[in-house]
N, C-alpha and C positions, 0 to 999 in steps of 0.2 A: 688487815693490819690496823691495830689500834696504837696510837702514839700519845702518851701523856708526858708533859714536861714538868719538872719541878726544880727548885733551886736548893742547893746544899752549900752554904757559904758562897763562894764564887763559882761553883761548878753547876752547870746546867745538866741535869740528869734526864735522859730520854728513856722512859720506860716503854719498851716496845713489846707488843703482844701479838701472837698469831703468825702469819706468814709474810715474809718480806719478799715480795714478787712485783713484777711489772703491773702497773695499774693505769687505768685511763685518766685518773685524776693526777695530773702532773704538779698541781699546787701542793699536794701533801706528800711528795716523796721525801725521804729522809734527807737527801742532799739539799733539796729546796729549803727545808726547815732549818738545816744547819747554816746554809748561806744567809738566810734571813737573820738568824741569831748572830752570826759573825758581823753582818752589816750593822747590827745594833750595838756592837761592841763586846759581845760575849767571846770569851777565849778559852774557857775550860769546859770541855764536853765529855760526858760519859754516856755511852750507850749501854743500858742494862738490857741484855737479851735473854734473861732468865725465863721469860714466857714465850720465846720464839720457838716454834716447832718446825719451821721450814724456811729455807732461803734458796732462791734460784740465782742464776748468773746475774740478772739485773740487780738483785738485792746485794750481791757481793760487790758489784760495781758502785752501787749507792754508798756502801760503807767505805769503800776505798776512796771515792770522790770526796766524801765528808772528811775523811782523814787528811787528804791532800789539801783541801781548802782550809782546814784548821791549821795545818802546818804552815801554809803560805802566809798566814797573817800572824804567825808567831804564837799560836795557841797550843793547847795540849789536848789530845784525844785519846781516850781509853775505852776499852770494852770490858764488860763484866758479865758473868753468869751464863756462859755458853753451856748448852746441853752437850752431851757426848756426841750426838748426831751432828749438831752445828759445828762443833769443834773439828770434826773430821772434814767437813766442807772447808773450813778455814785452813786446815793443814794441806789439803789437796790443792787449794788455790794459792798457797804460799802466804796467806795473810798472817799466819802465826809468826812469820819471820819479819813482818813489817809493823804490825800493830802491837800495842801494849795491851795484853789480855790478862785479866785477873779472874780468879775463881768467884769472888763475891764482890758485891757493890761496896761493902765496907772496906775491903782491902784496896780496891781501886781508889776510893775517896781519900784514903790515907796517903796515897802516892802522889796526889796533886800537890804542887809547891805552894 
């Protein structure tokens, strides 16, 4: 998994590429990176998953934990760019009922306050 971050106004965009799965490197998990950002005062987070081609149960947990941590500090968390295959995983796990999911990054960015 490759994770690049960039700023768009007050929103931190996480561009994620590859497979979101358990890794031996706990310092680079999605939730760890989100917690670090939240500790630094970031509150607006967008996960761009357009280049993600696989996610396992650990990855689903990482995304849910990131959402919950963001909500707990009064922030906003959105997802964009799900492939059809990843969208099915989100449906089966119930994440489509919990997370704010947008087709494109541009649409998601317009929805931040």
